[in-house]
C-alpha positions, 0 to 999 in steps of 0.5 A: 778184484780177480776175474776167475775168483769172482766167476766161481764166487758168483757162479756167472759166466765171464760175460755176464761178470764183465758187463756187471763190472762195466756198469759199476764202472759207468756208475762211477763205483770201480775203476777199470784197468787193462791187464789189471782188472777191476777195483772199488774206486777209493773215497775222495776229498774231491768226489765228495764235494762234487757229488754233494753239490750235486746233492746240494742242488737237487734235494735244494730244489726238491725242498723248496717245490716241497714247501710250495706243495704242502702235501700232508701225505708227504710231510707225514711221511718225512716227518715219520722217517725223522722220528725212525732216524731218531730212535735208531740213534737212541738204540745205537744202530747207526747202520739203520740211522744211515739206510732211513737217512738215505730214505729221508733224502730220497723221500725229500728229493721225491716230495719235489714232485720232479720226474727229472730231478727224480731221474737225475737223483737216481742217477748218483745215488749209489755212489752217494750211498758211499759216502753216506754209509762212510759219514754215518760213522762220524761221531755226533754226525746223526745228531747233527743231521736229526736236527739239521732235517727237523729245521727242514721239514718245519720250513717245508712245514710253514710254507717256506719255500726259501728256509727250506732250500738255504737249509737244505744247502746248509745241511749238505755244506755240513755233512761235507765239512764233518766228514772232509779228511783233515789235511795230510802231512807230508815229509818234503825235505826234513819238514812237515807240512800239513 
């Protein structure tokens, strides 16, 4: 990213732009290099696994708490979001599906009724969205995710905290498994390795 171009395009001062870039770097979205400027941090398998490991811990705890609470208002909201996701997939609206899936997971965390947990999730939300947007384009992933969401909701509705937690973990493991890049092929001394 060229700072001078960004200043012109955004109509902000260099000081304001630099502060914005610093904040985005703190959130893990940009890399800042002296004399080279800012660049968008690429997606990586390692970050995916680490980020989704944290996400799984948060969401599994929230799903278990939601199952213990069995709040009908919370269930109605989660089920409505699941229904809207199904409709978006039928229409072929993958961007809409992606937004709704992110909203579903945020609502699931909120259903845990734990402000500290919700705050931790908010801290990683921007980084999560980068991966969620990329994942919504993986073939068959939306249909698989919808079925997994339905299973999580069924466990919450039954009040089965252990199943809700296990299904939440399995769902996120499935996402990582479906998204993770295939092994890279390298050519070493005339031989191809995977």
